Phi, psi and omega in degrees: 000132179281131182255130178228170175231152176244132176250110183099111186245051177271215184300308183285311180302322179293338180276343185297310180300324179295317179296315180298325179288316182289336181257020187305317183297316179293324179295316180296323180294332180270322185259339185083000179200169182275167174249128180246129174276103185276323182227150171230117180266123177200157177285337185264166169259154180228071185296336182268358181269141176295349179252011184299332182283357180259001184284132173232163184241006183230121181301332182297332177300318179287315185295330183273353182268110185287350176286336185284118180263339187208146175240130174258113184261116180229034184288320192083156182077159183279330184229137006270018181304318180298309183297318180295320180294316178300315181298318180297317180293324177294339176264016174081019181257138169293153175230132172237151187210157170249007191273095184294328182294315182290325178292315181293330183271319188235023183305319181298312182292321182291320178291325177295321179294321178297316180296316182299323186260005176068032179234180180247141172242112186238146188211039179307322185285355182282342179227126173080014177056244182274000181285125178282076186258333184277318184301323178302332176297335183259354183235269188292338179251010187297331182273351189276155165265117180276126182270321180200156173226130176214151180182170172269108193248002182224116183292326181296312181293325179292324175299314182297310182293325178294318179293320178300323180286312186285334185240358176066030185262162179284155179305310185299325180293314181289326177301316179300320178295319179299323178291321178297323182279352180087008177282328181242145177285167175302318169261102188272009190299323181300325179278300191288337179267007173083008184292315179299313179296326179297315179299321182290320179289332174297316179294316179297322177298317180296321178292321184285328190236342186087353180256123176266110182293154172282146180306320183291343182269352184254120182283138175222137184233143183285158171260001187293344179269357180288133184243165174303329178295323176294317179298317179296317180298318179299320178297319178292340175273000183077037183211195180211151177275128179226150171273115188245129170263136187223140167230123177240134181255127178218172180297335181273356179131201182252140167249118182228124184197165175227126178198158174294137177219152173274119181255125184266171190302332181292348181252124183298342178297337180299329187266007178273111186240176176060219185271010183284153175244160173207140179234124179255125181244125177254121181248154183296323182261306185290331184090218185270132176230136180235139178246131188222143175164192180287123186270001181198182178113153185305303188279319175302317181289318177298326177295321177294323176295318178300321179298319177293321178301313181294318180299320181287314185287331181277343184090357180300324180295337180292337180273352181273158172301139182276137173300136170222111178253137177225128177277126181232116178296134176080006181289331181263125179291148177304140182301327182297347181267351181281137182263139178222157162269140185241144164265132181227134175243127183235159173271082181194163176284153182293328178296316178293323182297311182301320181288318185290326188259349184298332180275350180264315182258146180287348177210137174229107180253109182289134180266130180288150173080026180297145175303151183303135179083004180231164171227133179246139177210164176248129180254162179291174186295137175201161178276166176296323178298318178293322178294317179297328178293340180261011185299329178299320179285332182265025184296338179267008182289128176270330184207139175224118182228137178286155179245127181286132179234000000 
């Protein structure tokens, strides 16, 4: 019987033993034996849990036990998750994780430690919950040159924006509902301000390119300023507002960012609603590939961890391309240099708008059905720096949203 330990027994960690138990038959067919959770490291006691007798409070108990072949880290946060993961690998244990923060921050160091100690560090569950989106970069797409990765990477924000569209409600109202349902934390900033999605696009960028961007180099923008008027305008354009994480690869470097964008009907990301996630990968040879499914939740995420556990313990992961992340200063181009088409709503008549802005933008396309007293239009491609240079002329602008192309 294979012996493992779990570090962090919260929502996801608590689901791992249940998943391993329900999938016991499939696990035995792959490994030839069962997986036993011998230890659970947590600060708390769990007297009502059937696994409560396995709880320990000292990492050394796990590290000193030579029966433990693998540690599943589901603590969240960078510390002490980083230190515990390094220690486990130094003791010859594989580590799998759902912790996007520690991977996005210390992926280079953690993968180097795995290589040095002859073990595997796997993190399928850190992006997309139960969606098997990371492993294809190491298997079926391993030979490809990835041109771009974009996607809806946060279920909470997608739930909020979907509800605003389907029910015409204000952001604050839907956020409160998301908190009641447990989709959003009491402090929702990691979700609504794009921090969670930023960590995930950093990981996807590293898988696609080998370069792990620095947190400070990746732009992230909140959805808290999105209004029902913006949602309505997107619908009249044949689209929907989504929080999109993007990595684009070009000869001049990488563009990596997270921001609300209007996604139109020609893009399948427009139809991804509720708490679902989707990641679109564009490859030089294969073309466009999309991965879709539940991006969070106890069992989908625990299921992704179980898949990594099996891959590590069976040796299947040894046949895959090895992750190599490298931090490179200046690899990510400044966000201000990326060009977008913009939707703009101003407090002005459309006749005045067309005349005033035609000399600034190479194209001004007036949008039909603007709310009374406003004019909505779509402008030609420009950078954020160029847009900011026109802010004096745009002083009456109520809303400016990028359009995904």
